[in-house]
C-alpha positions in Angstrom: 38.3 -5.3 4.0 37.2 -2.5 1.4 35.1 -0.5 3.2 35.1 2.3 0.4 30.8 3.5 0.5 29.5 2.0 -1.5 26.7 3.5 -3.9 23.1 3.2 -2.6 22.0 2.6 -6.1 24.9 -0.2 -6.4 23.3 -1.5 -3.1 19.4 -1.2 -4.3 20.3 -3.0 -6.6 21.4 -6.4 -5.1 18.7 -5.9 -2.7 16.4 -6.0 -5.4 17.9 -9.3 -6.9 18.3 -10.7 -3.3 14.4 -9.5 -2.4 13.1 -11.4 -5.6 14.6 -14.2 -5.4 13.2 -14.7 -1.7 9.5 -14.0 -2.7 10.0 -16.5 -5.6 10.0 -18.8 -2.7 7.9 -17.4 -0.3 5.1 -17.2 -3.7 6.3 -21.6 -4.2 6.4 -22.8 -0.7 2.9 -21.1 0.1 1.5 -22.4 -3.1 2.3 -25.8 -1.7 0.8 -25.2 1.4 3.0 -23.9 5.0 2.1 -24.1 8.5 2.7 -23.0 11.9 6.6 -23.2 12.6 6.3 -21.6 16.2 5.7 -18.5 17.9 7.4 -15.5 19.6 6.1 -13.3 21.7 2.2 -14.6 21.9 0.7 -17.5 20.4 -1.0 -15.6 18.2 2.6 -14.1 16.7 3.5 -17.3 14.4 6.4 -17.7 12.9 6.2 -20.7 9.2 8.7 -22.5 7.9 9.0 -20.0 5.1 9.5 -17.3 7.3 13.0 -19.3 7.9 14.0 -20.6 5.0 13.8 -17.2 3.5 15.9 -15.6 5.5 18.3 -18.2 5.4 17.8 -17.3 1.5 19.0 -13.9 1.8 21.4 -14.0 4.1 23.2 -16.5 2.7 22.5 -15.3 -0.9 24.3 -11.8 1.1 27.2 -13.9 2.5 28.0 -14.1 -0.6 27.9 -11.1 -2.7 29.4 -9.5 0.3 30.4 -11.4 3.0 31.9 -8.3 5.2 28.3 -6.8 5.7 26.6 -7.3 9.2 22.5 -8.3 9.1 20.3 -7.3 11.1 17.3 -10.4 10.3 13.7 -10.8 12.7 14.7 -14.8 12.2 17.9 -15.1 12.3 18.4 -11.9 14.5 22.5 -10.5 14.0 22.9 -14.0 11.0 26.4 -14.8 11.5 28.4 -11.5 10.8 30.6 -9.0 13.0 29.3 -5.5 14.0 29.4 -2.8 11.8 32.4 -0.1 11.3 32.4 3.3 10.2 30.9 3.6 6.3 30.2 -0.8 6.4 26.8 -1.7 5.1 24.7 -3.0 7.9 21.7 -5.7 5.7 17.9 -5.4 7.6 15.8 -8.6 6.6 11.9 -9.0 6.9 11.9 -12.5 5.3 7.9 -12.2 5.3 6.1 -8.8 6.7 2.4 -10.2 6.8 3.1 -13.5 8.1 -0.5 -14.2 9.8 -1.6 -12.8 5.9 0.5 -15.3 4.7 -0.1 -18.0 6.6 -4.2 -17.6 6.0 -3.2 -16.4 1.8 -4.1 -13.2 2.0 -2.2 -11.3 -0.3 -0.6 -8.7 2.0 2.6 -10.1 2.8 6.4 -9.1 0.8 10.0 -9.6 1.4 11.9 -6.0 3.2 15.7 -5.7 2.5 17.0 -2.5 3.2 20.9 -1.2 3.4 22.0 1.2 6.2 24.9 2.9 5.8 26.6 4.6 9.4 22.9 3.7 10.8 21.0 5.6 8.1 19.2 3.3 5.5 20.2 4.1 1.9 18.5 1.7 -0.2 15.3 -0.8 0.1 12.9 -2.5 -1.4 9.4 -4.3 0.0 7.8 -6.7 -2.8 4.9 -8.5 -2.2 5.3 -12.0 -2.9 1.4 -12.6 -4.0 1.5 -10.0 -7.0 5.4 -9.4 -7.8 4.5 -5.5 -6.6 7.5 -3.8 -6.3 8.6 -1.0 -4.5 12.0 1.0 -4.4 13.6 4.2 -3.2 16.9 5.3 -2.5 18.3 8.2 0.3 18.4 11.5 -2.5 16.5 9.4 -5.7 13.2 8.8 -4.8 11.0 5.9 -4.3 9.2 4.0 -7.1 7.2 0.7 -8.7 7.4 -0.5 -11.6 9.1 2.6 -13.4 6.7 5.8 -11.9 8.2 7.8 -9.2 6.3 7.5 -6.5 4.5 11.3 -4.6 2.7 10.7 -1.6 -0.9 11.8 -1.0 -1.9 15.8 -1.8 -5.0 15.6 1.3 -5.1 18.3 3.4 -7.8 17.5 5.8 -7.2 14.7 8.1 -11.0 14.2 8.1 -11.1 13.0 4.4 -8.4 11.1 5.0 -7.5 7.2 4.8 -5.3 6.0 7.1 -3.6 2.5 7.5 -2.7 1.4 10.9 -2.2 -2.4 13.3 -2.1 -4.2 15.5 0.3 -5.6 18.0 0.0 -9.1 19.0 -0.7 -9.0 22.8 -3.6 -8.4 24.2 -3.1 -5.0 26.8 -1.3 -3.6 23.8 -4.4 -4.8 21.4 -6.5 -3.0 23.8 -5.0 0.2 24.3 -4.7 0.9 20.1 -8.2 0.1 20.1 -9.2 2.6 22.2 -7.5 4.8 20.3 -8.1 3.7 16.9 -11.9 4.1 18.7 -11.8 8.0 19.3 -9.8 8.5 16.1 -11.7 7.1 13.6 -14.5 9.6 13.8 -11.7 12.6 12.5 -10.9 10.8 9.5 -12.5 9.3 6.4 -11.9 5.8 7.8 -9.4 3.6 8.7 -7.2 0.4 7.2 -6.2 -2.6 9.3 -4.4 -4.7 5.9 -1.8 -6.5 8.2 2.1 -5.9 6.9 3.9 -3.0 8.4 6.0 -2.9 5.2 3.0 -2.7 2.3 1.7 -0.3 3.9 4.0 2.2 3.8 4.5 1.7 0.4 1.2 2.2 -0.3 1.1 5.5 1.8 4.0 6.4 -0.6 2.0 6.0 -3.7 -0.9 8.1 -1.7 -3.5 4.4 -1.6 -3.9 5.6 1.8 -3.3 9.3 2.8 -1.3 8.3 6.1 -0.3 5.6 8.7 0.9 4.4 12.4 1.8 2.0 14.3 3.1 1.4 17.9 5.8 -1.5 18.6 7.0 -1.5 14.6 10.7 -3.3 14.8 13.4 -2.1 12.7 12.8 -4.8 9.8 9.3 -3.6 10.0 10.1 0.4 9.6 13.7 -0.3 7.4 12.6 -0.3 3.9 9.2 0.9 3.5 10.4 4.2 5.5 12.6 4.8 3.2 10.2 4.7 0.4 7.6 6.4 2.4 10.3 9.5 3.2 11.0 9.4 -0.6 8.1 10.0 -1.8 7.5 13.1 0.7 5.8 11.8 3.4 6.8 12.9 7.1 8.6 9.8 9.2 8.8 10.5 12.6 7.7 9.5 16.0 5.5 11.6 18.3 7.3 15.1 19.7 10.2 15.2 18.2 11.1 12.0 18.8 12.0 9.6 15.7 9.9 7.1 14.0 10.9 3.3 16.1 8.9 1.0 18.6 7.3 4.1 20.2 5.5 5.1 17.5 5.4 5.6 13.7 3.7 8.1 11.8 3.9 8.5 8.1 2.0 11.3 6.4 1.8 13.9 4.2 3.0 17.1 5.3 -0.5 18.6 5.4 -1.5 15.9 7.3 1.3 15.3 10.0 0.9 18.2 11.9 -2.6 16.9 12.9 -2.6 13.6 13.0 0.5 13.9 15.5 -1.4 16.4 17.5 -4.5 13.9 17.6 -2.6 11.1 18.1 -0.5 12.5 21.0 -3.7 13.6 22.6 -4.7 9.9 22.6 -2.1 8.6 23.8 -1.5 6.4 20.8 2.9 5.7 21.9 1.2 4.7 25.8 -0.3 1.7 26.6 2.2 -1.9 27.2 
């Protein structure tokens, strides 16, 4: 088995091709009509047939193109591949990020696909299913959309910052997150809740929102969008020096990171259920 370390750009080219095909399938299935296939954490946390079909399509494509790689997907877990060895590649898939938006026909859902080597995400693509907008990044190679290099917001005043966030599906978690929002909204320009973490991170990467935070993100929510955000100049981290992860993700320009971080710490944004 060849364990030669692949170049991030080579992995990105594979990711882009696979994600474009997957997004086309998701778009077609939405046009044909979708329905709820199952629920996950709560009755409002839905899975559609398209989620499963798109992830299966991605798994099959990666198996053909890179059969020795591992895969982590939202719907099928570790797929049908083994563990990652030193220098090996693991693909991280969110077949449809923003499933509820997708179900309702709202244009804020995406296919997210990232490649990780030795535990570090080195390439990623996020493609909006409805609009075809596509964000890409490689580690050290910058973040891009439609051939334009992305730079994050230059806002320095938290009081003038447009901040995106999201909510979990557990009612107890939502109640805690609502209390955080109720306090934070008086300290910023405004809040946006668009419903797809990967896209929120990409919007922050190009300054269409100034910053983003959320509790409860899984690896597939964060992997590709987090790389795009970081490569656009955002600081992507958790609270108190912890890495970004399920407890909290903060993505903010350097000048906004500390004040937003400190405010979220006071508000116990990583707490609750």
